[in-house]
N, CA, C, O and the ligand as a Tripos MOL2 file, in Angstrom:
@<TRIPOS>MOLECULE
protein
  273   271    69     0     0
PROTEIN
NO_CHARGES

@<TRIPOS>ATOM
      1 N         -40.2030  106.7780  -60.6560 N.3       1 MET1
      2 CA        -41.6100  107.2600  -59.9970 C.3       1 MET1
      3 C         -42.5470  106.0230  -60.2040 C.2       1 MET1
      4 O         -42.6310  105.3090  -61.2040 O.2       1 MET1
      5 N         -43.1980  105.9420  -59.0800 N.am      2 ASN2
      6 CA        -44.1120  104.7740  -58.8390 C.3       2 ASN2
      7 C         -45.4930  105.1560  -59.5230 C.2       2 ASN2
      8 O         -46.3980  105.5690  -58.7970 O.2       2 ASN2
      9 N         -45.6850  105.0380  -60.8590 N.am      3 ALA3
     10 CA        -46.7960  105.5870  -61.5000 C.3       3 ALA3
     11 C         -48.1110  104.7030  -61.1300 C.2       3 ALA3
     12 O         -49.2250  105.2260  -61.1670 O.2       3 ALA3
     13 N         -47.9460  103.4600  -60.8030 N.am      4 GLU4
     14 CA        -49.0440  102.6290  -60.3150 C.3       4 GLU4
     15 C         -49.5340  103.3510  -59.0250 C.2       4 GLU4
     16 O         -50.7250  103.6450  -58.9300 O.2       4 GLU4
     17 N         -48.7590  103.6100  -58.1460 N.am      5 TRP5
     18 CA        -49.0800  104.1130  -56.8580 C.3       5 TRP5
     19 C         -49.8280  105.4430  -57.0920 C.2       5 TRP5
     20 O         -50.8640  105.7120  -56.4850 O.2       5 TRP5
     21 N         -49.2500  106.2710  -58.0070 N.am      6 HIS6
     22 CA        -49.9780  107.5270  -58.2490 C.3       6 HIS6
     23 C         -51.4160  107.3600  -58.8650 C.2       6 HIS6
     24 O         -52.2990  108.1710  -58.5870 O.2       6 HIS6
     25 N         -51.6120  106.4100  -59.6160 N.am      7 ARG7
     26 CA        -52.8110  106.0080  -60.2130 C.3       7 ARG7
     27 C         -53.8640  105.5970  -59.1580 C.2       7 ARG7
     28 O         -55.0640  105.8420  -59.2840 O.2       7 ARG7
     29 N         -53.3430  104.9870  -58.1680 N.am      8 ALA8
     30 CA        -54.1770  104.4730  -57.1100 C.3       8 ALA8
     31 C         -54.4690  105.5020  -56.0060 C.2       8 ALA8
     32 O         -55.3870  105.3670  -55.1970 O.2       8 ALA8
     33 N         -53.6330  106.5240  -56.0350 N.am      9 HIS9
     34 CA        -53.6080  107.5460  -54.9080 C.3       9 HIS9
     35 C         -53.6580  108.9660  -55.5090 C.2       9 HIS9
     36 O         -52.6490  109.6700  -55.4980 O.2       9 HIS9
     37 N         -54.7880  109.3770  -56.0160 N.am     10 VAL10
     38 CA        -54.9280  110.7250  -56.5320 C.3      10 VAL10
     39 C         -55.5010  111.7160  -55.4410 C.2      10 VAL10
     40 O         -56.5550  111.4640  -54.8560 O.2      10 VAL10
     41 N         -54.7660  112.8420  -55.1960 N.am     11 LEU11
     42 CA        -55.1650  113.7580  -54.3790 C.3      11 LEU11
     43 C         -56.0900  114.8060  -54.7310 C.2      11 LEU11
     44 O         -55.6380  115.6300  -55.5250 O.2      11 LEU11
     45 N         -57.2340  114.9700  -54.3490 N.am     12 GLY12
     46 CA        -58.0130  115.8940  -54.9150 C.3      12 GLY12
     47 C         -57.7240  117.3910  -54.6210 C.2      12 GLY12
     48 O         -57.1690  117.7560  -53.5850 O.2      12 GLY12
     49 N         -58.1250  118.2060  -55.5710 N.am     13 GLN13
     50 CA        -57.8010  119.6600  -55.4450 C.3      13 GLN13
     51 C         -58.3330  120.1870  -54.1770 C.2      13 GLN13
     52 O         -57.8030  121.1710  -53.6600 O.2      13 GLN13
     53 N         -59.3100  119.6200  -53.6590 N.am     14 HIS14
     54 CA        -59.9710  120.1840  -52.4700 C.3      14 HIS14
     55 C         -59.7160  119.2550  -51.1510 C.2      14 HIS14
     56 O         -60.4640  119.2450  -50.1730 O.2      14 HIS14
     57 N         -58.7220  118.6040  -51.2720 N.am     15 ALA15
     58 CA        -58.3630  117.7110  -50.0110 C.3      15 ALA15
     59 C         -57.9310  118.6210  -48.9900 C.2      15 ALA15
     60 O         -57.2530  119.6300  -49.1860 O.2      15 ALA15
     61 N         -58.3700  118.1990  -47.8660 N.am     16 GLY16
     62 CA        -57.9870  118.8530  -46.5580 C.3      16 GLY16
     63 C         -56.4550  118.6600  -46.2000 C.2      16 GLY16
     64 O         -55.6900  117.9730  -46.8770 O.2      16 GLY16
     65 N         -56.1120  119.3320  -45.0840 N.am     17 LEU17
     66 CA        -54.7860  119.3140  -44.6720 C.3      17 LEU17
     67 C         -54.4530  117.8550  -44.2600 C.2      17 LEU17
     68 O         -53.4280  117.2870  -44.6350 O.2      17 LEU17
     69 N         -55.3530  117.3130  -43.4960 N.am     18 GLU18
     70 CA        -55.1330  115.8250  -42.8640 C.3      18 GLU18
     71 C         -55.0000  115.0330  -44.2030 C.2      18 GLU18
     72 O         -54.0440  114.2610  -44.2740 O.2      18 GLU18
     73 N         -55.6790  115.1110  -45.0650 N.am     19 ASP19
     74 CA        -55.6210  114.2440  -46.3880 C.3      19 ASP19
     75 C         -54.2730  114.5100  -46.9590 C.2      19 ASP19
     76 O         -53.5850  113.5270  -47.2350 O.2      19 ASP19
     77 N         -53.8430  115.5870  -47.1530 N.am     20 ARG20
     78 CA        -52.4620  115.9280  -47.8330 C.3      20 ARG20
     79 C         -51.4690  115.3960  -46.8500 C.2      20 ARG20
     80 O         -50.4960  114.8120  -47.3270 O.2      20 ARG20
     81 N         -51.5520  115.4940  -45.7100 N.am     21 ILE21
     82 CA        -50.5510  114.8560  -44.7740 C.3      21 ILE21
     83 C         -50.4260  113.4530  -45.0000 C.2      21 ILE21
     84 O         -49.3350  112.9330  -45.2330 O.2      21 ILE21
     85 N         -51.6290  112.7420  -44.9350 N.am     22 ALA22
     86 CA        -51.5010  111.3550  -45.0850 C.3      22 ALA22
     87 C         -50.9890  110.9320  -46.5200 C.2      22 ALA22
     88 O         -50.2650  109.9540  -46.7030 O.2      22 ALA22
     89 N         -51.4430  111.7720  -47.5150 N.am     23 TRP23
     90 CA        -50.8880  111.4340  -48.8770 C.3      23 TRP23
     91 C         -49.3680  111.4180  -48.9480 C.2      23 TRP23
     92 O         -48.6930  110.5460  -49.4940 O.2      23 TRP23
     93 N         -48.9300  112.4850  -48.3320 N.am     24 HIS24
     94 CA        -47.4550  112.7800  -48.4640 C.3      24 HIS24
     95 C         -46.7630  111.7340  -47.7180 C.2      24 HIS24
     96 O         -45.8000  111.1530  -48.2170 O.2      24 HIS24
     97 N         -47.1940  111.4640  -46.5590 N.am     25 GLU25
     98 CA        -46.4960  110.5150  -45.6370 C.3      25 GLU25
     99 C         -46.4580  109.1300  -46.5910 C.2      25 GLU25
    100 O         -45.3840  108.5920  -46.8600 O.2      25 GLU25
    101 N         -47.6050  108.6680  -47.0190 N.am     26 GLU26
    102 CA        -47.4810  107.4380  -47.9180 C.3      26 GLU26
    103 C         -46.7080  107.5420  -49.1230 C.2      26 GLU26
    104 O         -46.0150  106.6060  -49.5230 O.2      26 GLU26
    105 N         -46.8100  108.7710  -49.7870 N.am     27 HIS27
    106 CA        -46.0240  109.0480  -50.9720 C.3      27 HIS27
    107 C         -44.6140  108.9190  -50.7010 C.2      27 HIS27
    108 O         -43.8590  108.3680  -51.5020 O.2      27 HIS27
    109 N         -44.1940  109.4480  -49.5060 N.am     28 ALA28
    110 CA        -42.7130  109.3530  -49.1340 C.3      28 ALA28
    111 C         -42.1200  107.9380  -49.1650 C.2      28 ALA28
    112 O         -40.9900  107.6330  -49.5470 O.2      28 ALA28
    113 N         -43.1900  107.0360  -48.6420 N.am     29 ARG29
    114 CA        -42.7600  105.5790  -48.3410 C.3      29 ARG29
    115 C         -42.7180  105.0110  -49.7810 C.2      29 ARG29
    116 O         -41.7140  104.4310  -50.1940 O.2      29 ARG29
    117 N         -43.9010  105.1980  -50.5870 N.am     30 GLU30
    118 CA        -43.9140  104.3880  -51.6620 C.3      30 GLU30
    119 C         -43.4370  104.8650  -52.9710 C.2      30 GLU30
    120 O         -43.3880  104.1210  -53.9500 O.2      30 GLU30
    121 N         -43.0430  106.2480  -52.9960 N.am     31 CYS31
    122 CA        -42.5390  106.6580  -54.4160 C.3      31 CYS31
    123 C         -41.5520  107.8040  -54.1290 C.2      31 CYS31
    124 O         -40.3890  107.6840  -54.5140 O.2      31 CYS31
    125 N         -41.9350  108.8570  -53.5040 N.am     32 ALA32
    126 CA        -41.1400  110.1630  -53.3390 C.3      32 ALA32
    127 C         -40.4790  110.5220  -54.4700 C.2      32 ALA32
    128 O         -39.2500  110.5690  -54.4130 O.2      32 ALA32
    129 N         -41.1740  110.8500  -55.7380 N.am     33 CYS33
    130 CA        -40.7930  111.2980  -56.8960 C.3      33 CYS33
    131 C         -40.5300  112.8380  -56.6850 C.2      33 CYS33
    132 O         -39.7860  113.4720  -57.4330 O.2      33 CYS33
    133 N         -41.2060  113.4060  -55.5940 N.am     34 ARG34
    134 CA        -40.9020  114.8030  -55.4820 C.3      34 ARG34
    135 C         -40.9190  115.0700  -53.8750 C.2      34 ARG34
    136 O         -41.4900  114.2890  -53.1130 O.2      34 ARG34
    137 N         -40.3060  116.1360  -53.4650 N.am     35 PRO35
    138 CA        -40.1960  116.2470  -51.9010 C.3      35 PRO35
    139 C         -41.3820  116.8200  -51.4990 C.2      35 PRO35
    140 O         -42.1510  117.4290  -52.2430 O.2      35 PRO35
    141 N         -41.5600  116.5810  -50.0610 N.am     36 VAL36
    142 CA        -42.9250  116.9140  -49.4300 C.3      36 VAL36
    143 C         -42.7860  118.5210  -49.3430 C.2      36 VAL36
    144 O         -41.7800  119.0800  -48.9050 O.2      36 VAL36
    145 N         -43.9040  119.1650  -49.8070 N.am     37 PRO37
    146 CA        -43.7950  120.7310  -49.7260 C.3      37 PRO37
    147 C         -43.5770  120.9390  -48.3600 C.2      37 PRO37
    148 O         -43.7930  120.1060  -47.4790 O.2      37 PRO37
    149 N         -43.0700  122.2660  -48.1800 N.am     38 ALA38
    150 CA        -42.6560  122.8010  -46.8310 C.3      38 ALA38
    151 C         -43.7460  122.9100  -45.9670 C.2      38 ALA38
    152 O         -43.5960  122.5020  -44.8160 O.2      38 ALA38
    153 N         -44.9990  123.4680  -46.3680 N.am     39 PRO39
    154 CA        -46.0230  123.4900  -45.2470 C.3      39 PRO39
    155 C         -46.5030  122.1920  -44.9840 C.2      39 PRO39
    156 O         -46.9500  122.0580  -43.8450 O.2      39 PRO39
    157 N         -46.5420  121.1620  -45.7360 N.am     40 ILE40
    158 CA        -46.9380  119.8940  -45.2930 C.3      40 ILE40
    159 C         -45.7770  119.2320  -44.3980 C.2      40 ILE40
    160 O         -46.0370  118.5580  -43.4020 O.2      40 ILE40
    161 N         -44.5300  119.4770  -44.8280 N.am     41 ALA41
    162 CA        -43.5840  119.0340  -43.9010 C.3      41 ALA41
    163 C         -43.6090  119.7310  -42.6020 C.2      41 ALA41
    164 O         -43.3300  119.0980  -41.5840 O.2      41 ALA41
    165 N         -43.9050  120.9170  -42.5510 N.am     42 ALA42
    166 CA        -44.0710  121.5230  -41.1450 C.3      42 ALA42
    167 C         -45.2230  121.0760  -40.3750 C.2      42 ALA42
    168 O         -45.1780  120.9580  -39.1500 O.2      42 ALA42
    169 N         -46.3230  120.8080  -41.1230 N.am     43 ALA43
    170 CA        -47.3430  120.4010  -40.4280 C.3      43 ALA43
    171 C         -47.1300  118.9360  -39.9300 C.2      43 ALA43
    172 O         -47.6410  118.6050  -38.8610 O.2      43 ALA43
    173 N         -46.4660  118.1300  -40.5900 N.am     44 ILE44
    174 CA        -46.1250  116.7950  -40.0520 C.3      44 ILE44
    175 C         -45.2240  116.8670  -38.9260 C.2      44 ILE44
    176 O         -45.3440  116.0760  -37.9900 O.2      44 ILE44
    177 N         -44.3020  117.7860  -38.9490 N.am     45 ALA45
    178 CA        -43.2530  117.8880  -37.7950 C.3      45 ALA45
    179 C         -43.9540  118.3930  -36.5780 C.2      45 ALA45
    180 O         -43.6890  117.9360  -35.4660 O.2      45 ALA45
    181 N         -45.0000  119.4930  -36.8030 N.am     46 ALA46
    182 CA        -45.6160  119.9290  -35.5770 C.3      46 ALA46
    183 C         -46.4360  118.7500  -35.0560 C.2      46 ALA46
    184 O         -46.4330  118.5510  -33.8410 O.2      46 ALA46
    185 N         -47.1230  117.9660  -35.8460 N.am     47 ARG47
    186 CA        -47.9790  116.9640  -35.4980 C.3      47 ARG47
    187 C         -47.0930  115.8590  -34.6080 C.2      47 ARG47
    188 O         -47.5070  115.3750  -33.5540 O.2      47 ARG47
    189 N         -45.9350  115.5790  -35.1550 N.am     48 ALA48
    190 CA        -45.1310  114.6950  -34.5300 C.3      48 ALA48
    191 C         -44.5790  115.2800  -33.0970 C.2      48 ALA48
    192 O         -44.3240  114.5350  -32.1510 O.2      48 ALA48
    193 N         -44.4530  116.4590  -33.0640 N.am     49 ASP49
    194 CA        -44.0760  117.1510  -31.7520 C.3      49 ASP49
    195 C         -45.2270  116.9260  -30.7040 C.2      49 ASP49
    196 O         -45.0090  116.6410  -29.5260 O.2      49 ASP49
    197 N         -46.3870  117.0730  -31.2180 N.am     50 VAL50
    198 CA        -47.5770  116.8890  -30.2230 C.3      50 VAL50
    199 C         -47.7700  115.4720  -29.8180 C.2      50 VAL50
    200 O         -47.8820  115.0690  -28.6610 O.2      50 VAL50
    201 N         -47.7980  114.7030  -30.9970 N.am     51 LEU51
    202 CA        -48.2890  113.2190  -30.7330 C.3      51 LEU51
    203 C         -46.9780  112.2680  -30.3390 C.2      51 LEU51
    204 O         -47.0640  111.2670  -29.6270 O.2      51 LEU51
    205 N         -45.8210  112.7400  -30.9020 N.am     52 GLY52
    206 CA        -44.6450  111.5830  -30.5760 C.3      52 GLY52
    207 C         -43.9770  111.8110  -29.5870 C.2      52 GLY52
    208 O         -43.8040  110.8840  -28.7960 O.2      52 GLY52
    209 N         -43.3930  113.1130  -29.3190 N.am     53 ALA53
    210 CA        -42.2950  113.2080  -28.2660 C.3      53 ALA53
    211 C         -42.9400  112.8890  -26.9330 C.2      53 ALA53
    212 O         -42.2450  112.1450  -26.2410 O.2      53 ALA53
    213 N         -44.1250  113.2730  -26.3830 N.am     54 PRO54
    214 CA        -44.3900  113.0390  -25.1370 C.3      54 PRO54
    215 C         -44.4950  111.5830  -24.8100 C.2      54 PRO54
    216 O         -44.0560  111.1610  -23.7400 O.2      54 PRO54
    217 N         -45.0880  110.7610  -25.7330 N.am     55 SER55
    218 CA        -45.2940  109.3690  -25.5050 C.3      55 SER55
    219 C         -43.9000  108.6780  -25.4400 C.2      55 SER55
    220 O         -43.7490  107.7570  -24.6380 O.2      55 SER55
    221 N         -42.8400  109.0840  -26.2650 N.am     56 ARG56
    222 CA        -41.5190  108.5280  -26.1340 C.3      56 ARG56
    223 C         -40.9550  108.6810  -24.8070 C.2      56 ARG56
    224 O         -40.3740  107.8110  -24.1590 O.2      56 ARG56
    225 N         -41.2420  110.1620  -24.3960 N.am     57 ASP57
    226 CA        -40.6360  110.4180  -23.0320 C.3      57 ASP57
    227 C         -41.3110  109.7530  -21.9410 C.2      57 ASP57
    228 O         -40.7720  109.5760  -20.8490 O.2      57 ASP57
    229 N         -42.5860  109.3510  -22.2470 N.am     58 ALA58
    230 CA        -43.4190  108.7080  -21.1520 C.3      58 ALA58
    231 C         -43.1220  107.3350  -20.9300 C.2      58 ALA58
    232 O         -43.6020  106.7380  -19.9660 O.2      58 ALA58
    233 N         -42.3040  106.7480  -21.8210 N.am     59 VAL59
    234 CA        -41.9400  105.2210  -21.8310 C.3      59 VAL59
    235 C         -41.0620  105.1760  -20.4020 C.2      59 VAL59
    236 O         -39.9430  105.6790  -20.2990 O.2      59 VAL59
    237 N         -41.6550  104.5960  -19.4910 N.am     60 PRO60
    238 CA        -40.9330  104.4790  -18.0900 C.3      60 PRO60
    239 C         -39.8440  103.5530  -17.8870 C.2      60 PRO60
    240 O         -39.9550  102.4520  -18.4250 O.2      60 PRO60
    241 N         -38.8570  103.7930  -17.2350 N.am     61 VAL61
    242 CA        -38.1170  102.8370  -16.6640 C.3      61 VAL61
    243 C         -38.7510  102.0820  -15.5810 C.2      61 VAL61
    244 O         -39.2240  102.6200  -14.5800 O.2      61 VAL61
    245 N         -38.7500  100.7440  -15.8200 N.am     62 VAL62
    246 CA        -39.5750   99.9690  -14.8890 C.3      62 VAL62
    247 C         -39.0270  100.0270  -13.3850 C.2      62 VAL62
    248 O         -37.9030   99.5580  -13.2060 O.2      62 VAL62
    249 N         -39.6530  100.5120  -12.3850 N.am     63 PRO63
    250 CA        -39.1780  100.4860  -11.0050 C.3      63 PRO63
    251 C         -38.7230   99.1900  -10.5170 C.2      63 PRO63
    252 O         -39.3850   98.1630  -10.6690 O.2      63 PRO63
    253 N         -37.5260   99.2390   -9.8960 N.am     64 GLY64
    254 CA        -37.1460   97.8520   -9.5160 C.3      64 GLY64
    255 C         -36.2660   97.0610  -10.3230 C.2      64 GLY64
    256 O         -35.6360   96.0620   -9.9740 O.2      64 GLY64
    257 N         -36.3020   97.7380  -11.6700 N.am     65 ASN65
    258 CA        -35.5140   96.9570  -12.7450 C.3      65 ASN65
    259 C         -34.3490   97.7030  -13.1950 C.2      65 ASN65
    260 O         -33.7890   97.3360  -14.2270 O.2      65 ASN65
    261 N         -33.9230   98.6930  -12.5530 N.am     66 THR66
    262 CA        -32.9030   99.7640  -13.0680 C.3      66 THR66
    263 C         -31.4610   99.3830  -12.4550 C.2      66 THR66
    264 O         -30.4740   99.9570  -12.9150 O.2      66 THR66
    265 N         -31.3220   98.4790  -11.4800 N.am     67 ALA67
    266 CA        -29.9700   98.2110  -10.9830 C.3      67 ALA67
    267 C         -29.8870   96.5650  -10.6770 C.2      67 ALA67
    268 O         -30.8380   95.9170  -10.2380 O.2      67 ALA67
    269 N         -28.7210   96.0780  -10.9560 N.am     68 PRO68
    270 CA        -28.4620   94.7650  -10.8340 C.3      68 PRO68
    271 C         -28.4450   94.3360   -9.2220 C.2      68 PRO68
    272 O         -28.2240   93.1700   -8.8950 O.2      68 PRO68
    273 ZN        -44.4360  110.1590  -56.6710 Zn       69 ZN69
@<TRIPOS>BOND
     1     1     2 1
     2     2     3 1
     3     3     4 2
     4     3     5 am
     5     5     6 1
     6     6     7 1
     7     7     8 2
     8     7     9 am
     9     9    10 1
    10    10    11 1
    11    11    12 2
    12    11    13 am
    13    13    14 1
    14    14    15 1
    15    15    16 2
    16    15    17 am
    17    17    18 1
    18    18    19 1
    19    19    20 2
    20    19    21 am
    21    21    22 1
    22    22    23 1
    23    23    24 2
    24    23    25 am
    25    25    26 1
    26    26    27 1
    27    27    28 2
    28    27    29 am
    29    29    30 1
    30    30    31 1
    31    31    32 2
    32    31    33 am
    33    33    34 1
    34    34    35 1
    35    35    36 2
    36    35    37 am
    37    37    38 1
    38    38    39 1
    39    39    40 2
    40    39    41 am
    41    41    42 1
    42    42    43 1
    43    43    44 2
    44    43    45 am
    45    45    46 1
    46    46    47 1
    47    47    48 2
    48    47    49 am
    49    49    50 1
    50    50    51 1
    51    51    52 2
    52    51    53 am
    53    53    54 1
    54    54    55 1
    55    55    56 2
    56    55    57 am
    57    57    58 1
    58    58    59 1
    59    59    60 2
    60    59    61 am
    61    61    62 1
    62    62    63 1
    63    63    64 2
    64    63    65 am
    65    65    66 1
    66    66    67 1
    67    67    68 2
    68    67    69 am
    69    69    70 1
    70    70    71 1
    71    71    72 2
    72    71    73 am
    73    73    74 1
    74    74    75 1
    75    75    76 2
    76    75    77 am
    77    77    78 1
    78    78    79 1
    79    79    80 2
    80    79    81 am
    81    81    82 1
    82    82    83 1
    83    83    84 2
    84    83    85 am
    85    85    86 1
    86    86    87 1
    87    87    88 2
    88    87    89 am
    89    89    90 1
    90    90    91 1
    91    91    92 2
    92    91    93 am
    93    93    94 1
    94    94    95 1
    95    95    96 2
    96    95    97 am
    97    97    98 1
    98    98    99 1
    99    99   100 2
   100    99   101 am
   101   101   102 1
   102   102   103 1
   103   103   104 2
   104   103   105 am
   105   105   106 1
   106   106   107 1
   107   107   108 2
   108   107   109 am
   109   109   110 1
   110   110   111 1
   111   111   112 2
   112   111   113 am
   113   113   114 1
   114   114   115 1
   115   115   116 2
   116   115   117 am
   117   117   118 1
   118   118   119 1
   119   119   120 2
   120   119   121 am
   121   121   122 1
   122   122   123 1
   123   123   124 2
   124   123   125 am
   125   125   126 1
   126   126   127 1
   127   127   128 2
   128   127   129 am
   129   129   130 1
   130   130   131 1
   131   131   132 2
   132   131   133 am
   133   133   134 1
   134   134   135 1
   135   135   136 2
   136   135   137 am
   137   137   138 1
   138   138   139 1
   139   139   140 2
   140   139   141 am
   141   141   142 1
   142   142   143 1
   143   143   144 2
   144   143   145 am
   145   145   146 1
   146   146   147 1
   147   147   148 2
   148   147   149 am
   149   149   150 1
   150   150   151 1
   151   151   152 2
   152   151   153 am
   153   153   154 1
   154   154   155 1
   155   155   156 2
   156   155   157 am
   157   157   158 1
   158   158   159 1
   159   159   160 2
   160   159   161 am
   161   161   162 1
   162   162   163 1
   163   163   164 2
   164   163   165 am
   165   165   166 1
   166   166   167 1
   167   167   168 2
   168   167   169 am
   169   169   170 1
   170   170   171 1
   171   171   172 2
   172   171   173 am
   173   173   174 1
   174   174   175 1
   175   175   176 2
   176   175   177 am
   177   177   178 1
   178   178   179 1
   179   179   180 2
   180   179   181 am
   181   181   182 1
   182   182   183 1
   183   183   184 2
   184   183   185 am
   185   185   186 1
   186   186   187 1
   187   187   188 2
   188   187   189 am
   189   189   190 1
   190   190   191 1
   191   191   192 2
   192   191   193 am
   193   193   194 1
   194   194   195 1
   195   195   196 2
   196   195   197 am
   197   197   198 1
   198   198   199 1
   199   199   200 2
   200   199   201 am
   201   201   202 1
   202   202   203 1
   203   203   204 2
   204   203   205 am
   205   205   206 1
   206   206   207 1
   207   207   208 2
   208   207   209 am
   209   209   210 1
   210   210   211 1
   211   211   212 2
   212   211   213 am
   213   213   214 1
   214   214   215 1
   215   215   216 2
   216   215   217 am
   217   217   218 1
   218   218   219 1
   219   219   220 2
   220   219   221 am
   221   221   222 1
   222   222   223 1
   223   223   224 2
   224   223   225 am
   225   225   226 1
   226   226   227 1
   227   227   228 2
   228   227   229 am
   229   229   230 1
   230   230   231 1
   231   231   232 2
   232   231   233 am
   233   233   234 1
   234   234   235 1
   235   235   236 2
   236   235   237 am
   237   237   238 1
   238   238   239 1
   239   239   240 2
   240   239   241 am
   241   241   242 1
   242   242   243 1
   243   243   244 2
   244   243   245 am
   245   245   246 1
   246   246   247 1
   247   247   248 2
   248   247   249 am
   249   249   250 1
   250   250   251 1
   251   251   252 2
   252   251   253 am
   253   253   254 1
   254   254   255 1
   255   255   256 2
   256   255   257 am
   257   257   258 1
   258   258   259 1
   259   259   260 2
   260   259   261 am
   261   261   262 1
   262   262   263 1
   263   263   264 2
   264   263   265 am
   265   265   266 1
   266   266   267 1
   267   267   268 2
   268   267   269 am
   269   269   270 1
   270   270   271 1
   271   271   272 2
@<TRIPOS>SUBSTRUCTURE
     1 MET1         2 RESIDUE 1 A MET
     2 ASN2         6 RESIDUE 1 A ASN
     3 ALA3        10 RESIDUE 1 A ALA
     4 GLU4        14 RESIDUE 1 A GLU
     5 TRP5        18 RESIDUE 1 A TRP
     6 HIS6        22 RESIDUE 1 A HIS
     7 ARG7        26 RESIDUE 1 A ARG
     8 ALA8        30 RESIDUE 1 A ALA
     9 HIS9        34 RESIDUE 1 A HIS
    10 VAL10       38 RESIDUE 1 A VAL
    11 LEU11       42 RESIDUE 1 A LEU
    12 GLY12       46 RESIDUE 1 A GLY
    13 GLN13       50 RESIDUE 1 A GLN
    14 HIS14       54 RESIDUE 1 A HIS
    15 ALA15       58 RESIDUE 1 A ALA
    16 GLY16       62 RESIDUE 1 A GLY
    17 LEU17       66 RESIDUE 1 A LEU
    18 GLU18       70 RESIDUE 1 A GLU
    19 ASP19       74 RESIDUE 1 A ASP
    20 ARG20       78 RESIDUE 1 A ARG
    21 ILE21       82 RESIDUE 1 A ILE
    22 ALA22       86 RESIDUE 1 A ALA
    23 TRP23       90 RESIDUE 1 A TRP
    24 HIS24       94 RESIDUE 1 A HIS
    25 GLU25       98 RESIDUE 1 A GLU
    26 GLU26      102 RESIDUE 1 A GLU
    27 HIS27      106 RESIDUE 1 A HIS
    28 ALA28      110 RESIDUE 1 A ALA
    29 ARG29      114 RESIDUE 1 A ARG
    30 GLU30      118 RESIDUE 1 A GLU
    31 CYS31      122 RESIDUE 1 A CYS
    32 ALA32      126 RESIDUE 1 A ALA
    33 CYS33      130 RESIDUE 1 A CYS
    34 ARG34      134 RESIDUE 1 A ARG
    35 PRO35      138 RESIDUE 1 A PRO
    36 VAL36      142 RESIDUE 1 A VAL
    37 PRO37      146 RESIDUE 1 A PRO
    38 ALA38      150 RESIDUE 1 A ALA
    39 PRO39      154 RESIDUE 1 A PRO
    40 ILE40      158 RESIDUE 1 A ILE
    41 ALA41      162 RESIDUE 1 A ALA
    42 ALA42      166 RESIDUE 1 A ALA
    43 ALA43      170 RESIDUE 1 A ALA
    44 ILE44      174 RESIDUE 1 A ILE
    45 ALA45      178 RESIDUE 1 A ALA
    46 ALA46      182 RESIDUE 1 A ALA
    47 ARG47      186 RESIDUE 1 A ARG
    48 ALA48      190 RESIDUE 1 A ALA
    49 ASP49      194 RESIDUE 1 A ASP
    50 VAL50      198 RESIDUE 1 A VAL
    51 LEU51      202 RESIDUE 1 A LEU
    52 GLY52      206 RESIDUE 1 A GLY
    53 ALA53      210 RESIDUE 1 A ALA
    54 PRO54      214 RESIDUE 1 A PRO
    55 SER55      218 RESIDUE 1 A SER
    56 ARG56      222 RESIDUE 1 A ARG
    57 ASP57      226 RESIDUE 1 A ASP
    58 ALA58      230 RESIDUE 1 A ALA
    59 VAL59      234 RESIDUE 1 A VAL
    60 PRO60      238 RESIDUE 1 A PRO
    61 VAL61      242 RESIDUE 1 A VAL
    62 VAL62      246 RESIDUE 1 A VAL
    63 PRO63      250 RESIDUE 1 A PRO
    64 GLY64      254 RESIDUE 1 A GLY
    65 ASN65      258 RESIDUE 1 A ASN
    66 THR66      262 RESIDUE 1 A THR
    67 ALA67      266 RESIDUE 1 A ALA
    68 PRO68      270 RESIDUE 1 A PRO
    69 ZN69       273 GROUP 0 **** ****
C-alpha cells in the first residue's frame, strides 16, 4: 500500500462522483490497495463509452494514403 500517496490524497466524505472517479483512477495507478468499487467502475466505464469510443472511431484513414 502506498501510504504516502494516501496521506496526500484524502477523499472527503462529501466528495462528489467526479471527485471519486478522479481519486480512484489515480489510486489505481499509484496504489491500488483495494479494488475500485462497482458503482465507480461503472461510472468510469460509462464515461469512457461516452468520451473514448467515438473519438477513437473518428480517427480517420487519411484519404489518398490507403493504397500503394
Ligand atoms: Zn491505496
